[in-house]
ZAMARGU-4260 file (C-alpha; in steps of 0.2 Angstrom, whole numbers, plus 5000, padded with zeros to 4 digits):
<rodrens>
0) 5881/4592/3827 | 5882/4573/3831 | 5884/4560/3818 | 5865/4552/3821 | 5858/4570/3819
5) 5868/4575/3804 | 5864/4558/3796 | 5846/4561/3798 | 5845/4580/3794 | 5853/4573/3776
10) 5841/4560/3774 | 5824/4572/3776 | 5832/4588/3768 | 5844/4581/3754 | 5853/4597/3755
15) 5868/4590/3746 | 5858/4582/3732 | 5848/4595/3725 | 5857/4612/3729 | 5871/4611/3717
20) 5884/4615/3729 | 5876/4634/3733 | 5869/4629/3750 | 5873/4617/3765 | 5871/4614/3781
25) 5882/4621/3797 | 5890/4611/3811 | 5879/4625/3821 | 5864/4618/3810 | 5861/4635/3802
30) 5858/4636/3782 | 5873/4643/3773 | 5872/4651/3755 | 5887/4649/3744 | 5890/4662/3729
35) 5898/4647/3717 | 5900/4629/3721 | 5916/4625/3730 | 5918/4644/3735 | 5924/4646/3752
40) 5914/4661/3755 | 5895/4660/3762 | 5882/4669/3772 | 5873/4662/3786 | 5855/4663/3782
45) 5849/4664/3800 | 5860/4678/3802 | 5857/4686/3787 | 5836/4686/3791 | 5839/4691/3809
50) 5849/4708/3802 | 5833/4712/3790 | 5819/4706/3802 | 5828/4714/3818 | 5838/4727/3813
55) 5830/4733/3797 | 5812/4730/3802 | 5808/4718/3788 | 5794/4706/3788 | 5790/4688/3783
60) 5789/4683/3768 | 5805/4688/3761 | 5814/4685/3743 | 5832/4684/3745 | 5839/4687/3728
65) 5859/4680/3727 | 5864/4688/3708 | 5883/4680/3710 | 5873/4662/3709 | 5865/4670/3693
70) 5882/4672/3686 | 5889/4657/3693 | 5873/4646/3684 | 5878/4657/3667 | 5898/4651/3668
75) 5893/4634/3674 | 5883/4634/3656 | 5895/4642/3644 | 5910/4630/3651 | 5899/4616/3648
80) 5896/4620/3630 | 5913/4626/3629 | 5919/4611/3634 | 5908/4600/3624 | 5913/4610/3607
85) 5931/4609/3610 | 5930/4590/3615 | 5919/4584/3599 | 5927/4596/3587 | 5911/4610/3580
90) 5919/4623/3573 | 5902/4635/3579 | 5901/4646/3596 | 5889/4645/3608 | 5876/4659/3611
95) 5866/4657/3625 | 5851/4669/3627 | 5841/4672/3644 | 5822/4670/3641 | 5814/4685/3649
100) 5796/4674/3653 | 5806/4665/3666 | 5811/4678/3676 | 5809/4695/3668 | 5814/4707/3683
105) 5826/4721/3678 | 5839/4715/3692 | 5840/4696/3684 | 5841/4703/3666 | 5854/4715/3669
110) 5865/4703/3678 | 5865/4692/3664 | 5870/4705/3653 | 5883/4712/3664 | 5893/4695/3659
115) 5888/4698/3641 | 5905/4701/3633 | 5913/4685/3643 | 5900/4672/3637 | 5890/4681/3622
120) 5873/4681/3631 | 5857/4689/3623 | 5839/4689/3627 | 5824/4680/3622 | 5808/4689/3621
125) 5790/4682/3618 | 5779/4699/3620 | 5778/4714/3614 | 5781/4720/3634 | 5797/4709/3634
130) 5804/4716/3618 | 5800/4733/3623 | 5810/4731/3639 | 5826/4722/3629 | 5827/4736/3615
135) 5835/4745/3629 | 5845/4735/3637 | 5865/4735/3635 | 5871/4719/3626 | 5888/4716/3617
140) 5888/4717/3597 | 5889/4698/3595 | 5873/4694/3607 | 5858/4690/3599 | 5839/4697/3601
145) 5828/4683/3599 | 5809/4686/3597 | 5799/4672/3598 | 5780/4670/3601 | 5765/4675/3589
150) 5767/4693/3582 | 5757/4706/3576 | 5763/4723/3565 | 5768/4731/3581 | 5778/4719/3587
155) 5787/4717/3569 | 5789/4736/3569 | 5797/4735/3587 | 5809/4722/3579 | 5814/4733/3567
160) 5820/4746/3577 | 5831/4736/3586 | 5839/4731/3571 | 5839/4749/3566 | 5849/4752/3583
165) 5861/4740/3581 | 5855/4724/3588 | 5856/4707/3582 | 5838/4704/3581 | 5830/4688/3576
170) 5813/4686/3573 | 5807/4668/3573 | 5791/4665/3561 | 5780/4654/3569 | 5768/4654/3556
175) 5767/4660/3538 | 5756/4675/3540 | 5772/4682/3552 | 5784/4681/3537 | 5770/4689/3527
180) 5771/4704/3540 | 5791/4704/3538 | 5791/4705/3521 | 5779/4718/3520 | 5789/4729/3534
185) 5803/4727/3521 | 5794/4733/3506 | 5788/4747/3516 | 5804/4753/3527 | 5818/4744/3516
190) 5821/4738/3535 | 5821/4718/3540 | 5825/4710/3556 | 5836/4693/3552 | 5823/4678/3552
195) 5822/4663/3560 | 5811/4648/3557 | 5805/4637/3569 | 5802/4618/3567 | 5788/4609/3573
200) 5797/4592/3577 | 5790/4573/3577 | 5800/4572/3592 | 5793/4575/3611 | 5801/4579/3627
205) 5799/4571/3644 | 5790/4576/3660 | 5776/4589/3664 | 5779/4598/3647 | 5781/4585/3636
210) 5766/4588/3628 | 5773/4606/3622 | 5782/4598/3610 | 5778/4585/3596 | 5766/4587/3579
215) 5752/4595/3591 | 5763/4607/3597 | 5757/4625/3600 | 5772/4633/3589 | 5780/4628/3575
220) 5780/4626/3555 | 5776/4610/3547 | 5790/4604/3533 | 5780/4609/3520 | 5778/4628/3527
225) 5795/4628/3530 | 5802/4625/3513 | 5787/4639/3507 | 5795/4649/3520 | 5812/4647/3513
230) 5804/4652/3493 | 5796/4666/3500 | 5812/4673/3508 | 5821/4669/3493 | 5808/4678/3482
235) 5809/4693/3490 | 5829/4694/3488 | 5831/4692/3508 | 5840/4675/3509 | 5853/4684/3518
240) 5842/4688/3531 | 5838/4669/3537 | 5847/4666/3549 | 5842/4653/3561 | 5832/4637/3563
245) 5822/4634/3580 | 5815/4621/3589 | 5809/4616/3608 | 5803/4600/3613 | 5796/4606/3631
250) 5804/4612/3645 | 5811/4602/3661 | 5816/4587/3650 | 5818/4573/3662 | 5827/4561/3650
255) 5842/4563/3641 | 5838/4550/3628 | 5824/4564/3622 | 5837/4576/3620 | 5848/4565/3610
260) 5832/4560/3598 | 5827/4580/3596 | 5844/4584/3591 | 5845/4570/3580 | 5829/4577/3570
265) 5836/4596/3571 | 5852/4592/3566 | 5845/4584/3549 | 5832/4597/3547 | 5846/4609/3548
270) 5857/4599/3536 | 5844/4598/3523 | 5839/4617/3524 | 5859/4621/3520 | 5858/4608/3508
275) 5843/4617/3498 | 5853/4633/3499 | 5847/4641/3515 | 5863/4649/3523 | 5859/4646/3542
280) 5869/4652/3555 | 5862/4648/3571 | 5853/4632/3578 | 5844/4639/3591 | 5837/4620/3601
285) 5825/4632/3614 | 5825/4626/3632 | 5823/4610/3640 | 5838/4610/3651 | 5831/4604/3667
290) 5834/4605/3687 | 5835/4591/3699 | 5822/4598/3712 | 5822/4584/3723 | 5840/4576/3720
295) 5837/4560/3714 | 5845/4562/3697 | 5831/4551/3689 | 5819/4552/3675 | 5805/4557/3689
300) 5794/4573/3685 | 5806/4582/3697 | 5823/4578/3693 | 5832/4574/3678 | 5844/4560/3674
305) 5860/4569/3666 | 5872/4584/3672 | 5872/4600/3664 | 5890/4595/3654 | 5881/4578/3648
310) 5867/4589/3642 | 5878/4598/3633 | 5890/4585/3627 | 5873/4576/3619 | 5867/4591/3610
315) 5886/4596/3602 | 5890/4578/3597 | 5875/4573/3589 | 5875/4591/3581 | 5891/4589/3573
320) 5890/4570/3568 | 5876/4574/3558 | 5884/4590/3551 | 5899/4581/3546 | 5888/4566/3539
325) 5880/4577/3528 | 5894/4588/3522 | 5887/4604/3529 | 5895/4618/3540 | 5892/4617/3559
330) 5880/4630/3566 | 5882/4640/3580 | 5871/4634/3595 | 5859/4644/3604 | 5852/4639/3620
335) 5837/4645/3629 | 5841/4638/3645 | 5832/4648/3657 | 5825/4637/3672 | 5843/4631/3674
340) 5849/4648/3675 | 5838/4657/3687 | 5829/4642/3698 | 5844/4643/3712 | 5846/4659/3714
345) 5832/4665/3723 | 5826/4658/3739 | 5808/4663/3749 | 5808/4664/3767 | 5793/4663/3778
350) 5790/4660/3797 | 5779/4647/3806 | 5767/4659/3815 | 5754/4646/3823 | 5749/4627/3822
355) 5733/4625/3816 | 5725/4611/3829 | 5717/4597/3822 | 5715/4585/3834 | 5719/4582/3851
360) 5737/4586/3861 | 5747/4570/3864 | 5742/4567/3883 | 5724/4570/3885 | 5714/4575/3899
365) 5701/4564/3898 | 5693/4555/3915 | 5682/4541/3910 | 5668/4539/3924 | 5659/4521/3927
370) 5642/4528/3920 | 5651/4533/3903 | 5645/4523/3887 | 5654/4507/3886 | 5661/4513/3869
375) 5669/4527/3878 | 5677/4515/3891 | 5683/4502/3876 | 5694/4516/3869 | 5699/4521/3886
380) 5707/4503/3887 | 5715/4504/3869 | 5722/4521/3872 | 5730/4513/3890 | 5736/4498/3883
385) 5743/4501/3864 | 5760/4494/3865 | 5772/4487/3850 | 5765/4471/3850 | 5748/4474/3848
390) 5747/4493/3839 | 5741/4487/3824 | 5728/4477/3831 | 5720/4491/3842 | 5721/4503/3828
395) 5709/4495/3817 | 5699/4492/3835 | 5699/4511/3836 | 5693/4513/3819 | 5678/4501/3823
400) 5676/4510/3838 | 5674/4529/3830 | 5662/4523/3818 | 5652/4515/3832 | 5654/4531/3843
405) 5646/4542/3830 | 5633/4530/3825 | 5627/4530/3844 | 5627/4551/3842 | 5618/4551/3827
410) 5606/4540/3836 | 5604/4552/3850 | 5612/4538/3863 | 5626/4549/3868 | 5627/4566/3872
415) 5640/4579/3864 | 5653/4579/3879 | 5654/4558/3876 | 5657/4561/3858 | 5671/4574/3863
420) 5679/4562/3875 | 5678/4548/3862 | 5686/4557/3848 | 5700/4563/3860 | 5704/4544/3863
425) 5704/4539/3847 | 5717/4553/3841 | 5727/4548/3856 | 5727/4528/3852 | 5730/4532/3834
430) 5746/4545/3839 | 5753/4532/3852 | 5750/4517/3837 | 5759/4527/3824 | 5774/4530/3837
435) 5775/4511/3838 | 5773/4509/3821 | 5789/4522/3816 | 5798/4513/3830 | 5794/4496/3821
440) 5804/4502/3807 | 5791/4494/3793 | 5776/4504/3794 | 5761/4498/3781 | 5752/4509/3769
445) 5739/4513/3782 | 5751/4520/3793 | 5758/4531/3781 | 5741/4538/3778 | 5740/4540/3796
450) 5755/4549/3797 | 5750/4561/3784 | 5732/4563/3795 | 5740/4568/3812 | 5754/4578/3804
455) 5755/4596/3814 | 5749/4609/3801 | 5760/4625/3802 | 5753/4641/3798 | 5766/4650/3788
460) 5766/4669/3782 | 5767/4667/3764 | 5755/4664/3749 | 5758/4649/3739 | 5749/4657/3724
465) 5761/4670/3725 | 5779/4663/3729 | 5778/4646/3723 | 5762/4644/3713 | 5768/4629/3704
470) 5769/4618/3719 | 5749/4622/3718 | 5746/4620/3698 | 5757/4606/3694 | 5762/4599/3711
475) 5779/4604/3708 | 5792/4600/3720 | 5802/4614/3730 | 5815/4609/3743 | 5810/4617/3758
480) 5820/4617/3775 | 5820/4627/3791 | 5836/4637/3790 | 5841/4635/3808 | 5841/4622/3823
485) 5846/4608/3811 | 5857/4602/3824 | 5843/4596/3833 | 5833/4580/3833 | 5819/4579/3820
490) 5805/4575/3831 | 5790/4583/3822 | 5782/4578/3806 | 5771/4591/3797 | 5765/4599/3783
495) 5761/4618/3780 | 5748/4629/3775 | 5747/4647/3769 | 5738/4662/3775 | 5726/4662/3760
500) 5708/4657/3764 | 5710/4644/3750 | 5712/4628/3756 | 5722/4623/3742 | 5734/4634/3749
505) 5744/4620/3756 | 5762/4611/3754 | 5760/4592/3758 | 5771/4585/3746 | 5791/4586/3749
510) 5807/4581/3741 | 5813/4564/3744 | 5828/4552/3734 | 5815/4535/3733 | 5797/4544/3734
515) 5786/4560/3737 | 5786/4564/3756 | 5768/4568/3762 | 5774/4576/3779 | 5792/4583/3781
520) 5800/4578/3799 | 5808/4594/3807 | 5814/4600/3824 | 5799/4604/3835 | 5790/4620/3834
525) 5790/4631/3850 | 5775/4645/3851 | 5782/4660/3855 | 5802/4658/3847 | 5803/4663/3828
530) 5805/4649/3818 | 5809/4651/3799 | 5809/4640/3783 | 5816/4643/3765 | 5808/4636/3750
535) 5822/4634/3737 | 5824/4635/3718 | 5808/4647/3716 | 5820/4658/3704 | 5811/4652/3688
540) 5796/4656/3684 | 5787/4657/3701 | 5789/4676/3702 | 5783/4681/3685 | 5768/4666/3688
545) 5763/4669/3705 | 5745/4676/3708 | 5738/4691/3718 | 5725/4678/3727 | 5717/4685/3740
550) 5726/4701/3737 | 5741/4695/3745 | 5753/4705/3737 | 5772/4703/3731 | 5782/4698/3746
555) 5799/4710/3751 | 5817/4707/3744 | 5831/4709/3747 | 5849/4707/3735 | 5862/4700/3745
560) 5881/4698/3738 | 5897/4692/3748 | 5911/4702/3744 | 5930/4695/3741 | 5933/4695/3760
565) 5917/4683/3765 | 5906/4697/3772 | 5889/4699/3764 | 5880/4715/3759 | 5862/4718/3757
570) 5862/4730/3741 | 5845/4731/3737 | 5831/4732/3750 | 5814/4732/3741 | 5798/4733/3752
575) 5783/4720/3750 | 5767/4727/3744 | 5756/4737/3753 | 5736/4735/3756 | 5735/4752/3745
580) 5747/4744/3733 | 5734/4730/3730 | 5719/4739/3731 | 5727/4750/3716 | 5731/4734/3707
585) 5711/4728/3711 | 5706/4744/3702 | 5700/4753/3718 | 5701/4771/3722 | 5707/4770/3740
590) 5702/4790/3744 | 5685/4785/3737 | 5686/4769/3749 | 5692/4781/3764 | 5677/4794/3759
595) 5663/4780/3758 | 5670/4774/3773 | 5668/4792/3782 | 5652/4793/3776 | 5646/4778/3784
600) 5652/4783/3802 | 5643/4800/3798 | 5628/4792/3796 | 5631/4784/3814 | 5634/4801/3821
605) 5620/4808/3817 | 5608/4792/3823 | 5617/4793/3839 | 5625/4776/3839 | 5644/4785/3838
610) 5651/4800/3844 | 5660/4813/3832 | 5677/4808/3841 | 5674/4790/3839 | 5669/4792/3823
615) 5685/4804/3818 | 5696/4790/3826 | 5690/4775/3818 | 5690/4784/3801 | 5711/4789/3805
620) 5712/4771/3808 | 5704/4763/3791 | 5715/4778/3781 | 5732/4772/3790 | 5728/4753/3790
625) 5730/4756/3770 | 5749/4757/3772 | 5752/4741/3781 | 5757/4724/3773 | 5745/4713/3765
630) 5754/4696/3775 | 5753/4694/3794 | 5764/4706/3805
</rodrens>
């Protein structure tokens, strides 16, 4: 890869900026994945995808899962807090818990718990289903099982089961009625999980989820309610069960100043509760540790202006300072940094299947005759004579002529063929003016919009609503990079559409250090040749929040590990959803559908429209089709 191409590729895709050291581009123009930042071992994603598609007959979309990255992120988090605790002299320990809502897949949860002994990692659950799954997981005795979210009596009984089974279960009280359920459970059985209280802080976070914190937050107790809870707990003789103070100011906090402010407030609440006799041991600061999706290290919604170490330093320093000022013991710190722990570990691979032709080709075959309308002749002149000096003026002239073309057509003055000629000439004039603008290096706003309009629209074999729903729902940016051909010049600019029939199923915003790109520069797509794209940082929330829009199902999955010698191994391969799976999801009975289809065919046989043999053949094809993939094959 020559230096000019390499510099351009880095400028467009910014892999070094957002990848946290897990992904990079090789000199051959392929994307590489590493099990940890700085690790010499790697897997070539193009080689891996070729293996899956050509040898193992897996079709796109494919979710690549790298469990070693999960472990690496957990250790990065644990090491950051360990460093901060040592530097600032906090006497408490760090207890990371993984929030199952971020990615409840068994492979993900079990991978974190596999490192439980070293990092004391536990689980956070927010529903009865999550709690049910969590109770059966192997945890070290020191780790925690945090129960958040709204609860009923069944939830409380499940938590009590966990306590009896030897787990350190903490039920976080979100409202007074939940505490009453806990006290009732204790009165009836003599068993009560540990109790936590969630404080509703005045401080709010920053970014897309800022509204989830503050005084109007969905969860949490007011100051008076917290004091009432402490009183009720003491009166019930369960003061020793009050173990934790919880707070959360929002996910993906973009500004470190908001973190410091939140720690000041929560630290004071903790200290004051200790002073009134609540012997709380754990301070749960919730989630909020963000991921730098665009690599800009700014306060924008898809970035953060801090590192993991800076976040940990801010938390530990502020909490220790306040505790020393208030003369109370230092708490153990609990974190629920699920996004940071999981975002990097999975990559969605799709392939470009086709180009959606919107406008004319670059070199239209248009012949203008002497008897063609004047508007056609004038557009032809503009198209032939546009250059670096006149492109701005000629573009404006072309826009006016296009309006005139449509006006004359609506008045019946020109034919449909004339309109087609004029449109081809107009778009070719625009394309040539845009090329001159790009070479000029100072494109105006109108040419930026023109670039988006003229961008190639590539049909990719995936569902946005299944694999990257936040791109649609909240305009979250996800890095998108071809996994090969990155040693070639970037001659194309494009946007992407998925295979759903929804017009919102598109990606037209891309990561950039300075601003959101509305097109992505890439090597030219060639029809008939495989062209694979990777969507990165989809490990947090995307899998669990993805919908079955259009009944497109779960993509195929491959779990990949790299051994000590640098060889990759596909340790688990899970086929994607079949049509029959999605029929069952939508509560169709596939055998009944087959029977209904056969009845229709029988009707046509009876009427003589079909032969018996053809009807039998059609029925067999219909039945077999249910075993196929929901995606393009």
